[in-house]
C-alpha positions as CSV (number, residue, x, y, z in Angstrom):
1,M,-76.3,2.0,87.1
2,A,-75.5,5.8,87.1
3,D,-72.2,5.1,88.4
4,A,-71.4,2.8,85.5
5,S,-72.4,5.2,82.9
6,D,-70.4,8.0,84.5
7,D,-67.3,5.6,84.5
8,H,-67.8,4.7,80.9
9,S,-68.0,8.5,79.9
10,T,-64.7,9.4,82.0
11,A,-63.0,6.5,80.2
12,K,-64.0,7.8,76.6
13,L,-62.9,11.3,77.8
14,W,-59.6,10.1,78.9
15,A,-59.1,8.2,75.6
16,L,-60.0,11.3,73.6
17,V,-57.4,13.4,75.6
18,G,-54.8,10.7,75.1
19,G,-55.4,10.8,71.4
20,I,-55.1,14.4,71.2
21,A,-51.8,14.2,73.3
22,S,-50.5,11.8,70.7
23,V,-51.2,14.0,67.7
24,L,-49.8,16.9,69.5
25,S,-46.6,15.0,70.2
26,I,-46.3,14.0,66.6
27,L,-46.9,17.6,65.4
28,T,-44.2,18.7,67.9
29,W,-41.8,16.2,66.5
30,L,-42.4,17.4,62.9
31,G,-42.0,21.0,64.0
32,V,-45.5,22.2,63.5
33,S,-46.8,24.5,66.1
34,N,-50.1,25.7,64.6
35,A,-52.9,24.9,62.4
36,G,-51.5,26.9,59.5
37,E,-48.2,25.0,59.4
38,L,-50.3,21.8,59.6
39,K,-52.3,22.9,56.5
40,D,-48.9,23.6,54.7
41,L,-47.5,20.4,55.5
42,V,-50.5,18.5,54.2
43,S,-50.4,20.5,50.9
44,D,-46.7,19.8,50.4
45,S,-46.9,16.2,51.0
46,P,-45.2,14.1,48.2
47,P,-47.3,12.1,45.7
48,S,-48.0,8.5,46.4
49,S,-45.7,5.8,45.1
50,S,-48.0,5.1,42.2
51,S,-47.1,8.4,40.6
52,P,-43.4,9.0,40.9
53,A,-42.2,12.4,40.5
54,P,-39.9,13.1,37.3
55,Y,-36.2,13.1,38.0
56,T,-34.3,16.2,37.5
57,P,-30.5,15.6,37.3
58,S,-28.4,17.8,39.6
59,P,-25.5,20.0,38.2
60,T,-23.1,17.4,39.8
61,D,-24.6,14.5,37.9
62,P,-22.2,13.0,35.4
63,I,-23.0,13.7,31.8
64,P,-23.6,10.5,29.7
65,D,-20.9,9.7,27.2
66,D,-22.3,9.6,23.6
67,S,-19.6,7.3,22.5
68,D,-21.2,4.5,24.6
69,A,-24.5,4.9,22.9
70,G,-23.9,2.3,20.2
71,E,-22.4,-0.3,22.3
72,G,-23.9,-3.6,21.7
73,S,-25.3,-2.8,18.4
74,A,-24.0,-4.1,15.1
75,D,-21.3,-2.0,13.4
76,E,-22.3,-0.3,10.4
77,P,-20.6,-1.5,7.1
78,D,-17.8,0.8,5.7
79,P,-18.9,2.8,2.7
80,E,-17.9,1.4,-0.6
81,P,-14.7,3.1,-2.1
82,S,-15.7,5.6,-4.9
83,T,-14.8,4.4,-8.4
84,P,-12.9,7.1,-10.5
85,T,-14.6,8.0,-13.6
86,P,-13.0,6.1,-16.5
87,D,-10.7,8.2,-19.0
88,P,-11.3,7.0,-22.5
89,T,-8.2,8.6,-23.8
90,E,-6.0,6.8,-21.1
91,E,-7.5,3.8,-21.8
92,A,-6.7,4.0,-25.5
93,F,-3.0,4.7,-24.7
94,E,-2.9,2.0,-22.4
95,A,-4.2,-0.4,-25.0
96,I,-1.1,0.2,-27.1
97,S,1.8,-2.0,-26.9
98,A,5.4,-1.8,-28.1
99,G,5.6,-3.0,-31.8
100,D,2.1,-1.8,-32.8
101,C,1.6,0.4,-35.7
102,M,-0.9,3.1,-36.0
103,A,-2.5,5.1,-38.9
104,V,-1.7,8.5,-37.2
105,H,0.7,11.2,-38.2
106,D,1.6,14.9,-37.6
107,T,-0.6,17.3,-39.3
108,G,2.0,20.1,-39.4
109,R,-0.2,22.5,-37.7
110,G,2.0,22.6,-34.8
111,G,4.7,24.1,-36.9
112,T,8.4,23.2,-36.4
113,T,8.3,23.2,-32.6
114,S,5.5,20.8,-31.7
115,V,3.6,17.8,-33.0
116,D,-0.2,18.1,-33.9
117,W,-1.2,14.4,-34.0
118,S,-3.9,13.6,-36.5
119,A,-6.1,11.9,-33.8
120,G,-7.0,12.9,-30.3
121,A,-6.1,9.3,-29.0
122,P,-4.3,6.4,-30.3
123,P,-6.5,4.4,-32.9
124,A,-6.7,0.8,-33.1
125,P,-3.4,-0.8,-34.3
126,V,-3.1,-1.7,-38.1
127,S,-0.9,-4.1,-39.9
128,C,2.7,-2.9,-40.0
129,A,3.1,-4.4,-43.3
130,G,0.2,-2.5,-44.8
131,E,0.2,1.1,-46.3
132,Q,-2.1,2.2,-43.6
133,A,0.8,2.2,-41.2
134,Q,2.3,5.7,-40.5
135,V,4.2,5.2,-37.1
136,Q,5.3,2.3,-35.1
137,V,5.7,2.1,-31.4
138,T,9.2,1.3,-30.3
139,A,8.9,1.7,-26.5
140,L,6.5,2.7,-23.8
141,N,6.8,5.2,-20.6
142,T,10.6,5.6,-21.0
143,A,12.9,8.3,-22.4
144,C,12.3,8.1,-26.0
145,P,15.1,8.2,-28.6
146,T,15.6,11.0,-30.7
147,G,16.7,11.5,-34.5
148,Y,15.3,11.9,-37.8
149,G,11.7,10.3,-38.1
150,K,11.5,9.9,-34.3
151,S,9.0,11.4,-32.0
152,Y,6.9,10.6,-28.9
153,W,3.3,11.0,-28.0
154,S,2.3,11.4,-24.4
155,Y,-1.0,11.9,-22.3
156,R,-1.4,13.0,-18.8
157,S,-4.9,12.0,-17.4
158,A,-6.7,14.5,-15.3
159,T,-8.6,11.6,-13.8
160,T,-5.8,9.5,-12.5
161,G,-2.9,12.0,-12.9
162,D,-1.0,9.3,-14.7
163,T,1.0,10.0,-17.8
164,T,1.4,7.4,-20.7
165,K,4.0,7.9,-23.2
166,L,4.6,6.1,-26.6
167,C,7.9,6.2,-28.5
168,L,7.3,6.5,-32.1
169,T,9.3,6.0,-35.3
170,R,7.8,7.0,-38.7
171,V,6.9,4.4,-41.3
172,Y,7.4,5.6,-45.0
173,H,5.9,4.4,-48.2
174,A,6.8,5.3,-51.7
175,N,4.4,7.5,-53.6
176,Y,3.0,9.2,-50.3
177,C,3.6,12.8,-49.5
178,I,4.9,14.8,-46.5
179,L,5.4,18.4,-45.8
180,G,8.6,20.5,-46.5
181,R,9.8,24.0,-45.8
182,Q,11.9,25.6,-48.5
183,S,14.3,28.5,-48.0
184,G,16.3,29.4,-51.1
185,D,17.7,26.2,-52.5
186,S,17.3,24.2,-49.2
187,I,14.3,22.3,-48.3
188,S,13.8,21.0,-44.6
189,L,11.6,17.7,-44.5
190,A,8.9,17.4,-41.8
191,L,9.5,13.8,-41.4
192,M,6.7,13.1,-39.0
193,T,4.1,14.7,-41.2
194,A,1.8,13.2,-43.8
195,V,-0.3,15.1,-46.3
196,A,-2.5,14.3,-49.3
197,C,-0.6,14.4,-52.7
198,R,-2.4,17.3,-54.2
199,R,-1.7,21.0,-54.6
200,E,-3.5,22.8,-51.8
201,P,-2.6,25.4,-49.2
202,V,-0.3,23.9,-46.3
203,P,0.0,24.8,-42.8
204,V,2.5,27.6,-42.0
205,P,5.4,27.5,-41.8
206,Y,5.6,24.9,-44.5
207,N,5.3,25.9,-48.1
208,E,6.1,22.5,-50.1
209,I,4.3,19.2,-50.6
210,M,7.2,16.7,-50.9
211,H,6.6,13.4,-52.8
212,I,8.2,10.4,-51.6
213,T,9.9,8.7,-54.7
214,G,11.7,5.9,-52.9
215,V,12.4,4.3,-49.4
216,Y,15.7,2.3,-49.6
217,R,18.2,0.4,-47.6
218,A,21.1,3.1,-47.4
219,P,24.2,2.4,-48.8
220,A,27.5,3.7,-47.2
221,G,27.8,7.4,-47.7
222,A,24.2,7.8,-49.0
223,N,23.0,11.0,-50.4
224,A,20.5,12.4,-52.7
225,N,22.6,11.1,-55.7
226,N,21.5,7.7,-54.7
227,C,17.9,8.6,-55.3
228,R,18.2,8.5,-59.1
229,R,15.7,6.0,-60.7
230,A,17.5,5.6,-64.0
231,A,20.6,6.4,-65.8
232,G,20.5,10.0,-66.9
233,D,17.8,11.0,-64.3
234,Q,18.0,15.0,-64.0
235,T,15.3,15.1,-61.3
236,R,16.1,17.3,-58.4
237,Y,15.9,15.3,-55.1
238,W,16.0,16.0,-51.3
239,A,16.9,13.1,-49.3
240,A,17.2,12.1,-45.6
241,L,18.7,9.2,-43.7
242,V,16.1,7.7,-41.3
243,D,16.0,4.8,-39.0
244,D,19.4,5.8,-37.4
245,G,20.8,6.0,-41.0
246,A,19.6,2.5,-42.0
247,T,17.2,3.9,-44.4
248,L,17.3,6.4,-47.4
249,L,14.3,8.4,-47.7
250,C,14.2,10.2,-51.3
251,T,11.7,13.1,-52.1
252,T,11.0,15.5,-54.8
253,I,8.7,18.5,-54.8
254,Y,5.4,17.4,-55.8
255,Q,4.4,18.3,-59.3
256,G,1.0,16.8,-59.6
257,S,-2.4,18.8,-59.9
């Protein structure tokens, strides 16, 4: 019985030696030569698969392209085009048509070199047969004809940059008044103007209020002598041929109060 016990102890001893030899072989294969290295190896062991280490990109990793970030997503709608702010003055000009008449005139405050219209924008058209009509539109956005009793009115919009141009001819009515500039015995008529028929200061350089005594179809060779309203009429008249010479406009210095 003692021999069997000794044999069993010897077998256990050899099994332990074999296990130690196996461990030493594994450590030798891992390059561990002492207990301190074994401790370091254990402490540097990677975490278990249940807690993966965070990924740190290397300098050689490709940089993601931001242009691909939106692939597969719905395109955003284009922004709505901005609507320019309306220009009421431009709209008023564009509302006027050739043939329209308007109650607008030159005030005379621009002198003899420019026209100062009595409104900031074209007013609504009026009947060309009525006495309110002071100008008639003959054409739009073109080179306007020149001559006695003709002018133009243009406007350039700061909003759109477009220019609208109205070609105008003056409409005259008997017993209305216009401005005049007297120098000696001569009087120049401001044919696009209109003024109240009453004695009051007039804008420089004008110095007279001229009363329209008649608007006639001009005969051949018409002049101020054709303005006499009765035989023996001694009134001093100043006349102008307007409407390309078709109309005789007769005036005299206003004598009213």
